[in-house]
C-alpha positions as CSV (number, residue, x, y, z in Angstrom):
1,X,35.5,22.2,-2.8
2,X,37.1,18.9,-3.6
3,X,35.5,17.2,-6.5
4,X,34.7,14.0,-4.6
5,X,32.9,16.1,-1.9
6,X,30.7,17.8,-4.6
7,X,29.8,14.4,-6.1
8,X,28.9,13.0,-2.6
9,X,26.6,15.9,-1.9
10,X,24.7,15.6,-5.2
11,X,24.6,11.8,-4.7
12,X,22.9,12.4,-1.3
13,X,20.4,14.8,-2.9
14,X,19.4,12.2,-5.5
15,X,19.3,9.4,-3.0
16,X,17.0,11.3,-0.6
17,X,14.8,13.1,-3.1
18,X,13.6,9.9,-4.8
19,X,13.7,8.1,-1.5
20,X,11.3,10.6,-0.1
21,X,9.0,10.2,-3.0
22,X,9.0,6.4,-2.6
23,X,8.3,6.8,1.2
24,X,5.5,9.3,0.5
25,X,3.8,7.0,-1.9
26,X,3.9,4.2,0.7
27,X,2.7,6.6,3.5
28,X,-0.3,7.5,1.4
29,X,-1.5,3.9,0.8
30,X,-3.5,3.6,4.1
31,X,-5.4,6.9,3.4
32,X,-5.9,7.1,-0.4
33,X,-4.8,3.8,-1.7
34,X,-2.2,3.0,-4.4
35,X,-4.3,3.4,-7.6
36,X,-2.9,5.1,-10.7
37,X,-5.1,8.1,-10.0
38,X,-3.1,8.6,-6.8
39,X,0.4,7.6,-7.8
40,X,0.3,9.6,-11.1
41,X,-0.6,13.0,-9.6
42,X,1.9,12.4,-6.7
43,X,4.7,11.7,-9.1
44,X,3.7,14.6,-11.3
45,X,3.5,17.1,-8.5
46,X,6.9,15.9,-7.2
47,X,8.5,16.4,-10.6
48,X,6.9,19.8,-11.0
49,X,8.3,20.9,-7.6
50,X,11.7,19.4,-8.6
51,X,11.6,21.5,-11.9
52,X,10.8,24.6,-10.0
53,X,13.7,23.8,-7.7
54,X,16.1,23.6,-10.6
55,X,14.9,27.0,-11.8
56,X,15.3,28.5,-8.3
57,X,18.8,27.0,-8.0
58,X,19.8,28.5,-11.3
59,X,19.1,32.0,-9.8
60,X,21.4,31.6,-6.8
61,X,24.5,33.8,-7.3
62,X,26.5,33.5,-4.1
63,X,26.9,31.6,-0.8
64,X,26.5,28.3,-2.7
65,X,27.5,25.9,0.0
66,X,25.5,27.8,2.7
67,X,22.3,27.7,0.5
68,X,22.6,23.9,-0.1
69,X,23.5,23.3,3.6
70,X,20.4,25.2,4.7
71,X,18.2,23.4,2.2
72,X,19.5,20.0,3.4
73,X,18.7,20.8,7.0
74,X,15.1,22.0,6.2
75,X,14.6,18.9,3.9
76,X,15.8,16.6,6.8
77,X,13.2,18.2,9.0
78,X,10.4,17.8,6.3
79,X,11.4,14.1,5.9
80,X,12.1,13.2,9.5
81,X,8.9,14.8,10.8
82,X,6.6,15.3,7.8
83,X,7.0,11.7,6.5
84,X,6.6,10.1,10.0
85,X,3.5,7.9,10.4
86,X,2.4,10.1,13.4
87,X,2.4,13.2,11.2
88,X,0.8,11.7,8.2
89,X,-1.9,9.8,10.1
90,X,-2.6,12.9,12.2
91,X,-3.0,15.1,9.1
92,X,-5.5,12.7,7.4
93,X,-7.3,12.1,10.7
94,X,-7.7,15.9,11.3
95,X,-8.5,17.1,7.8
96,X,-11.5,16.1,5.8
97,X,-12.4,15.5,3.0
98,X,-9.5,13.1,2.2
99,X,-8.5,14.9,-1.0
100,X,-7.9,18.1,0.9
101,X,-5.6,16.3,3.3
102,X,-3.8,14.8,0.3
103,X,-3.2,18.3,-1.2
104,X,-2.0,19.6,2.1
105,X,0.4,16.8,2.5
106,X,1.8,17.5,-1.0
107,X,1.9,21.3,-0.4
108,X,3.4,21.2,3.1
109,X,5.7,18.1,2.9
110,X,6.6,16.4,-0.3
111,X,6.7,19.4,-2.8
112,X,8.7,21.7,-0.6
113,X,11.2,18.9,0.0
114,X,11.5,18.3,-3.8
115,X,11.9,22.0,-4.4
116,X,14.7,22.4,-1.9
117,X,16.6,19.4,-3.1
118,X,16.1,20.3,-6.7
119,X,18.3,23.4,-6.2
120,X,21.3,21.3,-5.3
121,X,22.8,20.5,-8.8
122,X,22.4,23.9,-10.4
123,X,23.8,25.6,-7.3
124,X,26.8,23.3,-6.8
125,X,27.8,23.3,-10.5
126,X,28.9,26.9,-9.9
127,X,31.8,25.4,-7.9
128,X,33.0,23.2,-10.6
129,X,35.2,25.8,-12.2
130,X,37.9,23.4,-13.1
131,X,35.5,21.7,-15.6
132,X,33.8,22.6,-18.8
133,X,30.1,23.6,-18.3
134,X,28.8,20.5,-20.1
135,X,31.2,18.2,-18.2
136,X,30.3,19.8,-14.9
137,X,26.5,19.5,-15.3
138,X,26.8,16.0,-16.9
139,X,28.8,14.6,-14.0
140,X,26.6,16.3,-11.4
141,X,23.5,14.8,-13.0
142,X,25.2,11.4,-13.2
143,X,25.9,11.3,-9.5
144,X,22.5,12.7,-8.6
145,X,20.7,10.1,-10.8
146,X,22.9,7.3,-9.5
147,X,21.8,8.4,-6.0
148,X,18.2,8.4,-7.1
149,X,18.5,4.8,-8.4
150,X,20.2,3.5,-5.3
151,X,17.8,5.4,-3.0
152,X,14.7,4.0,-4.6
153,X,16.0,0.5,-4.8
154,X,17.7,0.2,-1.4
155,X,15.0,1.9,0.6
156,X,12.1,-0.1,-1.0
157,X,13.7,-3.5,-1.4
158,X,16.0,-3.6,1.6
159,X,15.3,-1.0,4.3
160,X,11.5,-1.1,4.2
161,X,11.4,-4.9,3.8
162,X,13.7,-5.6,6.8
163,X,13.4,-2.6,9.1
164,X,10.1,-0.9,8.1
165,X,9.1,2.5,6.6
166,X,10.1,4.5,9.7
167,X,13.7,3.2,9.3
168,X,13.7,4.4,5.7
169,X,12.5,7.9,6.8
170,X,15.3,8.1,9.3
171,X,17.9,6.9,6.8
172,X,16.9,9.8,4.5
173,X,17.0,12.3,7.4
174,X,20.4,11.2,8.5
175,X,21.9,11.4,5.0
176,X,20.6,14.9,4.6
177,X,21.9,16.0,8.0
178,X,25.3,14.5,7.2
179,X,25.3,16.3,3.9
180,X,24.6,19.6,5.6
181,X,27.5,19.1,8.1
182,X,29.9,18.3,5.2
183,X,29.0,21.7,3.8
184,X,29.5,23.5,7.1
185,X,32.7,25.5,7.8
186,X,35.7,23.7,9.3
187,X,36.1,26.1,12.2
188,X,34.2,27.3,15.3
189,X,31.6,29.2,13.2
190,X,30.2,25.8,12.3
191,X,28.5,25.3,15.7
192,X,25.1,26.7,14.5
193,X,25.0,24.0,11.7
194,X,25.8,21.3,14.3
195,X,23.1,22.6,16.6
196,X,20.5,22.7,13.8
197,X,21.4,19.2,12.8
198,X,21.1,17.9,16.4
199,X,17.7,19.6,16.8
200,X,16.3,18.1,13.6
201,X,17.7,14.7,14.6
202,X,16.0,14.9,18.0
203,X,12.7,16.0,16.5
204,X,12.8,13.2,13.9
205,X,13.5,10.6,16.5
206,X,10.8,11.9,18.8
207,X,8.2,11.6,16.0
208,X,9.2,8.0,15.4
209,X,9.6,6.9,19.0
210,X,6.6,8.8,20.4
211,X,4.2,6.5,22.4
212,X,1.1,5.4,20.5
213,X,-0.5,2.4,18.9
214,X,1.9,-0.4,18.2
215,X,1.8,-0.4,14.5
216,X,4.0,-2.6,12.2
217,X,4.7,-0.6,9.1
218,X,6.2,-2.7,6.3
219,X,6.9,-1.9,2.7
220,X,3.3,-2.9,1.9
221,X,1.0,-1.9,4.7
222,X,0.5,-0.7,8.3
223,X,-0.7,-3.6,10.6
224,X,-2.1,-3.4,14.1
225,X,-4.0,-5.7,16.4
226,X,-6.4,-3.6,18.3
227,X,-9.0,-4.5,21.1
228,X,-12.6,-3.8,20.0
229,X,-15.8,-3.4,21.9
230,X,-18.2,-6.2,21.0
231,X,-20.9,-7.1,23.7
232,X,-21.0,-10.7,24.7
233,X,-17.6,-11.6,23.3
234,X,-14.4,-12.6,25.2
235,X,-11.4,-10.5,24.5
236,X,-12.5,-9.4,21.0
237,X,-9.8,-8.0,18.8
238,X,-9.5,-6.6,15.3
239,X,-6.7,-7.2,12.8
240,X,-6.2,-3.8,11.2
241,X,-4.6,-3.4,7.8
242,X,-3.9,0.2,6.7
243,X,-6.2,1.4,9.5
244,X,-9.1,-0.7,8.2
245,X,-10.6,-3.7,9.9
246,X,-9.6,-6.8,8.0
247,X,-10.6,-9.5,10.4
248,X,-12.2,-10.1,13.8
249,X,-12.0,-12.8,16.4
250,X,-12.3,-13.4,20.1
251,X,-11.5,-16.1,22.7
252,X,-15.0,-17.5,23.0
253,X,-15.7,-21.2,22.5
254,X,-16.2,-21.5,19.6
255,X,-14.6,-18.2,18.5
256,X,-16.6,-15.4,16.9
257,X,-15.4,-14.1,13.6
258,X,-16.2,-11.2,11.3
259,X,-19.6,-11.6,9.7
260,X,-18.4,-11.9,6.1
261,X,-15.8,-14.6,7.2
262,X,-18.5,-16.5,9.1
263,X,-20.6,-16.4,5.9
264,X,-17.7,-17.6,3.8
265,X,-17.0,-20.5,6.2
266,X,-20.7,-21.4,6.1
267,X,-20.7,-21.5,2.3
268,X,-17.5,-23.6,2.1
269,X,-18.3,-26.1,5.0
270,X,-22.1,-26.3,5.1
271,X,-23.5,-25.4,1.7
272,X,-20.7,-26.8,-0.5
273,X,-19.8,-29.4,2.1
274,X,-16.2,-29.3,1.2
275,X,-14.0,-31.9,2.9
276,X,-10.5,-33.0,2.2
277,X,-10.3,-30.3,-0.5
278,X,-7.7,-27.7,-1.5
279,X,-8.9,-24.1,-1.0
280,X,-6.9,-21.1,-2.2
281,X,-7.2,-17.8,-0.3
282,X,-5.9,-14.7,-2.1
283,X,-5.3,-12.1,0.6
284,X,-4.3,-13.4,4.0
285,X,-6.1,-10.9,6.2
286,X,-5.9,-12.4,9.7
287,X,-5.8,-16.1,8.5
288,X,-9.1,-16.7,10.2
289,X,-10.8,-18.5,7.4
290,X,-9.0,-21.7,8.3
291,X,-8.8,-21.1,12.0
292,X,-9.7,-24.4,13.8
293,X,-10.9,-25.8,10.5
294,X,-9.2,-29.2,10.0
295,X,-11.5,-30.5,7.2
296,X,-9.7,-28.9,4.3
297,X,-6.2,-27.8,3.1
298,X,-5.8,-24.1,2.8
299,X,-3.2,-22.1,0.8
300,X,-2.9,-18.4,1.6
301,X,-1.3,-16.0,-0.8
302,X,-0.2,-12.5,0.3
303,X,2.5,-10.2,-1.0
304,X,3.7,-9.3,2.5
305,X,5.8,-11.9,4.4
306,X,5.5,-10.0,7.7
307,X,1.7,-10.5,8.0
308,X,2.1,-14.2,9.1
309,X,4.3,-13.4,12.1
310,X,2.0,-10.6,13.3
311,X,-1.1,-12.7,13.0
312,X,0.3,-15.7,14.8
313,X,1.8,-13.8,17.7
314,X,-0.8,-11.1,18.3
315,X,-4.1,-12.1,16.7
316,X,-4.5,-15.9,16.4
317,X,-2.2,-16.6,19.3
318,X,-1.4,-19.9,17.5
319,X,0.2,-21.0,14.2
320,X,-1.9,-20.5,11.1
321,X,-3.6,-23.6,9.7
322,X,-2.5,-24.1,6.2
323,X,0.4,-23.1,4.0
324,X,1.5,-19.5,3.2
325,X,2.9,-18.3,-0.1
326,X,4.5,-14.9,-0.4
327,X,3.6,-13.7,-3.8
328,X,1.4,-11.2,-5.7
329,X,-2.1,-12.7,-6.2
330,X,-2.2,-12.0,-9.9
331,X,1.2,-13.6,-10.5
332,X,0.3,-16.7,-8.4
333,X,-2.9,-17.5,-10.2
334,X,-1.2,-16.9,-13.6
335,X,1.6,-19.3,-12.9
336,X,0.4,-22.0,-10.5
337,X,-0.3,-25.5,-11.9
338,X,-2.4,-26.6,-8.8
339,X,-6.2,-26.7,-9.1
340,X,-8.5,-25.9,-6.2
341,X,-12.0,-26.9,-5.2
342,X,-12.6,-23.3,-4.1
343,X,-10.8,-19.9,-4.6
344,X,-11.5,-17.2,-2.1
345,X,-10.6,-13.6,-3.2
346,X,-10.2,-11.1,-0.3
347,X,-7.6,-8.7,-1.6
348,X,-8.4,-5.4,0.0
349,X,-5.3,-3.2,0.8
350,X,-7.6,-0.9,2.8
351,X,-11.3,-0.7,3.6
352,X,-12.5,0.1,0.1
353,X,-9.4,-0.3,-2.0
354,X,-8.6,-3.3,-4.2
355,X,-5.3,-3.1,-6.2
356,X,-6.3,-2.1,-9.8
357,X,-4.6,-5.2,-11.4
358,X,-6.9,-7.5,-9.4
359,X,-10.2,-6.3,-10.8
360,X,-9.7,-6.9,-14.5
361,X,-11.1,-9.6,-16.9
362,X,-7.6,-11.0,-17.2
363,X,-7.3,-11.5,-13.5
364,X,-10.7,-13.2,-13.2
365,X,-9.8,-15.4,-16.2
366,X,-6.7,-16.5,-14.3
367,X,-8.7,-17.3,-11.2
368,X,-11.0,-19.5,-13.3
369,X,-8.1,-21.4,-14.7
370,X,-7.0,-22.3,-11.1
371,X,-10.4,-23.9,-10.3
372,X,-10.9,-27.7,-10.5
373,X,-13.9,-28.9,-12.5
374,X,-16.9,-28.0,-10.5
375,X,-14.9,-25.5,-8.4
376,X,-16.4,-22.3,-6.9
377,X,-15.0,-18.8,-6.7
378,X,-16.0,-16.8,-3.7
379,X,-15.2,-13.0,-3.6
380,X,-15.5,-10.6,-0.8
381,X,-16.2,-7.1,-2.1
382,X,-17.0,-3.9,-0.3
383,X,-19.6,-1.9,-2.3
384,X,-22.5,0.4,-1.9
385,X,-25.3,-1.7,-0.4
386,X,-27.7,-0.9,-3.3
387,X,-25.1,-1.9,-5.9
388,X,-25.9,1.3,-7.9
389,X,-22.5,2.9,-8.1
390,X,-20.6,2.8,-11.4
391,X,-17.8,0.9,-9.6
392,X,-20.2,-1.8,-8.2
393,X,-22.0,-2.2,-11.6
394,X,-18.8,-2.3,-13.6
395,X,-16.9,-4.6,-11.2
396,X,-19.8,-7.1,-11.1
397,X,-20.2,-7.0,-14.9
398,X,-16.4,-7.6,-15.3
399,X,-16.6,-10.7,-13.1
400,X,-19.7,-12.1,-14.9
401,X,-18.2,-11.4,-18.3
402,X,-15.8,-14.2,-17.4
403,X,-17.9,-16.5,-15.2
404,X,-21.4,-15.9,-16.4
405,X,-24.2,-15.3,-13.9
406,X,-22.9,-15.3,-10.3
407,X,-24.7,-15.1,-7.0
408,X,-24.5,-11.8,-5.3
409,X,-25.3,-11.5,-1.5
410,X,-25.3,-8.1,0.3
411,X,-24.6,-8.7,4.0
412,X,-25.5,-5.3,5.4
413,X,-28.4,-3.9,3.4
414,X,-29.0,-0.9,5.6
415,X,-25.5,0.5,5.6
416,X,-24.1,2.8,2.9
417,X,-21.2,0.4,2.4
418,X,-21.5,-3.4,2.8
419,X,-19.6,-6.6,2.4
420,X,-20.9,-8.3,-0.7
421,X,-20.2,-12.0,-1.3
422,X,-20.1,-13.0,-4.9
423,X,-20.3,-16.7,-5.8
424,X,-19.3,-18.0,-9.2
425,X,-18.9,-21.5,-10.7
426,X,-16.2,-22.8,-12.9
427,X,-19.0,-24.4,-15.1
428,X,-20.7,-21.0,-15.8
429,X,-21.1,-19.6,-19.2
430,X,-20.8,-15.9,-19.9
431,X,-23.5,-15.7,-22.5
432,X,-25.8,-12.7,-22.6
433,X,-29.4,-13.3,-21.8
434,X,-32.4,-12.3,-24.0
435,X,-35.1,-10.2,-22.3
436,X,-38.7,-11.5,-22.3
437,X,-41.2,-9.1,-23.9
438,X,-45.0,-9.2,-24.4
439,X,-44.3,-9.6,-28.2
440,X,-41.8,-12.4,-27.8
441,X,-42.0,-14.4,-24.5
442,X,-40.1,-17.7,-24.4
443,X,-40.2,-18.0,-20.6
444,X,-42.3,-21.2,-20.5
445,X,-40.1,-22.9,-23.1
446,X,-36.9,-21.8,-21.3
447,X,-38.3,-23.0,-18.0
448,X,-39.1,-26.4,-19.4
449,X,-35.6,-26.8,-20.9
450,X,-34.1,-25.8,-17.5
451,X,-35.8,-28.9,-15.9
């Protein structure tokens, strides 16, 4: 084989193998989140399958181009069909518990794809007879790793950002099919390879063009505006983020909103009586906090620029009220010089998943720095309604270690999971209290000092 063709094939392998891993991590977000306990095992299992693929490729002794061509076709099928939103959502919808669906996804889609593509470099180095062994393996790894770099960067920063996740899946499938055809014979005996490539291409397109819910899949989340059944409301609709209800509203006069948003609006407008004030909202959701609210100035911060267009066109049916900043919430509160009368934190990437870097003491300290004197932090959390889980206790303790005692309001006390509104003041002090005992009871003195 010509040297440039060998390098192109291993480049495609690197591009599509790491590209598939990036796509898989994104596809998993709506179902298992993006915490380190998800990403680390996913990367680890992918690398294990890749290593096993290297070993399998080292044992191939003949038909080198045919083996790699076959592997590319099967990998294109796994990518084009197995990484489609329809297939991933169907798997997690049909299989419970969620950890079992995750293991099946890894065992049936991502790991076999990594194993097949991992065979490419050790198999094709057998054809580099004009080079020393070290030179052949080194150049093959160079082009494969270069492909991995460009695949991860271009798919995540360009294709997913501008065209969506489905387009990134199809790019990988097309590259793999093109690679398989480059390895096919240059005569009439090549027709099975072309037929297989055409069949895989049709199957992949069918999975991505199949009728279903109109979901916008960006590099960060899946979005959908879906009608909901709510008695007594006019055209109620839900703003879905990663298959979880992020916001609700209808066309009544005045509109109805999700209960936790109505409670936040009540605190801001009625109890705190904010007017002509600057309010920061971390996590845009459906932009309903400021909907038809002209009394204050709202600044929304969200990492995904696509969320605004979807909300304005299909959910609010009107422009958002306030300004919109595309940024990571942690970075924004760390770098902004503006001070706000209130900061609202509503940063769920799915129904129960907050990005891990947005629950730490350092993050809450940065939110406190953005508050004006006398400012208030309002946090929407989804916790067990009795606040007895380790996550609930530790998260609340983390917040209060920065702000001191905060108000905690459970909105749905009879449900296993509930919205919990936490209210903290910039003037709070994180000092530990002293328990009253029969032996040493200073309650009366403390009460007198409080007044």
